[in-house]
N, C-alpha and C positions, 0 to 999 in steps of 0.2 A: 378784540379778543375773544372772541368765542369762537372766530376761526383759527387761530393758533392754538388753542386748547385742546381742538380737535386734533390739529396735526399733532402735537406733543401725544395727545393717547394711541391715535395710530402708530405712533413711531414706537411709543412704548410696546405696543403690541404686536409688533414688528418682532422687535428685540427678545422679547419673550419666546414668539413661537421659533424665532431663529434658533434662539438658546435651547428650546425642549426638543430641536429636530438634531441638532448636532450632539445633546447629551443622550437623544436615542440612538442615534447613530456608532458613537463610543462605546455605548453600552453594549450594542450589537457584539460589535466586533469583538471586545474584548472577552465575552462568556461565548463566543463562539466556538466549536470543537474547529482546535488548531489541527489540522491533519497534514502530514509529512509523510509521502512513500519511500523510503530508505532504498528498498530493493524490491524483487519479486517474490520474497516472504517474509517482510516487515517494514511496518509503518510505525510513524510516531502520531501518536493521536496527545494532545494538551500536554506533551512532555515527555509522558510515558511511550518506552517503547514496546514493542508490540511483535514476537515473533509469531507467524503463523504456525500451531502444532500441526504435526503428523506430514507434514509437506516440506519439501525443500526443492529449492529455484537457483538456475546459475547466481555466482556470482559477480557482482558488481565490483566489488573492489576487495580481494582477500589477503593480506599478508603484500598489498601492494600491487598486487595482479588482479587480472579483468579475464573470467572465464572464457574461452573464444568456444565456437561452434563452426561448422564448415558448411556450407551450402554450395555443391557443385564448386569444390576449393577454394570458393570466397569465404574469407574471414568475416566472421559476425562478433560481435560482442552481443552472446547470447544473455547476458546477466540483464544487461540495460534491455533488449529487448523483453526479456519478462517483466520487468520495473516498468515499461512503458505501456504494457498489455493490462496492467495492474492498475497505471495511473488511468486507461482509458476507462476501465470497466468501471472505477470508483467514480471518475467525472466531477460532479459536483455534488453528489450525495453525501449523505450523513452515511455513515459507519457506526455499525454497532458488534460490541464483541462479547461472546462469552470466555470470560476469563479462568484458567485454570488456576487452582490453588496454590501451583508449587510455579517459580520460575525457573530458565532455563541457568545452564552454568553461565553465563555471562550476565545475568542478573535481569534477564529479557521476561516480560509478562509473557507467557503462554497463551494462545486464544484461538476460539476461531470466530472471524469476522465476518460479517454480512453487510451487503445494501441490497435495499427493497427485499430483505429475506432471502435474497441467495447468499450461500456461500461464497466466499471469496477465493478459500482453499478449493473446492469442488470445481469452482470456476477455471482455474490458472490451471489445476491436472490434467479435467477434460479439454480443455484447449492446447494441451499440449505445452504450457509454459511453468511447468511445475511439476517434481515428482511426489508420488507416493511415499514415505520416509517409515519404510514399513516397519522397521525396527522402532521407532515411535508411533506411530498411526495406530497399529495392527490391522494394516493392508483396509484401512477405512476407504482409503481411496484406490483402491486396487481395480475396480471396474471400472472409474474414470479414466486411470492411466493405459490401461487394457482398450478402451474406447479412443482416446488418442492416438494409441500406439499404430491401431488396425488402420484408421482414418488419415495416419499420417499426418498429423495435426502438429503446427506449431514447431516444435524442437525434435518432435520426430520426424519432419521432412529433412531433417539434416544430418550430421555426422557429430556426435557429440559423446560428453563425458558425463555421468552421475554426477551432481557437486560435488556428492559425499567422497567420491572416489577422486575426483579432481583437488579437494582441497586436502585431502591426504598426501597425493604426489607434491602439492606445491609445500607443504609440510616438511618432506622427506626430504627436500631439495634445502630446504633451510638448515 
């Protein structure tokens, strides 16, 4: 009878440890930041839609349209390109954001967000996948944009329209 009681004890300990392990697994999953990249200048963290203030990236979907750029006459979905560049930069890292007090006209939180202490906005503009949105940024990223332009980085290597001009053209057609 002593042998059976040891098996029952080991069985109970194994079940207990399994329950603890699964509990911790679900605990970490449910409270971890749930991050989704929406496009080149917008992310969603735990359901909060955050628009990077002061920059503008090409559109992945605006009024049912996708913004195009041209590289040697080849059509490029530049909104998707900017989005992919942002996803690459974030990778599996945590994102922290300095939120502004006011939201934009669409109810999105405005913020500057960071990965490992580096501004995602500065990164996107400096590598040529977003633009300094001067009317909102007070030219905060203008030197980064000039760097990308001079070095023909990202979209500066293509024929493109600034996102704000492209959106206006699409709105005017509708």
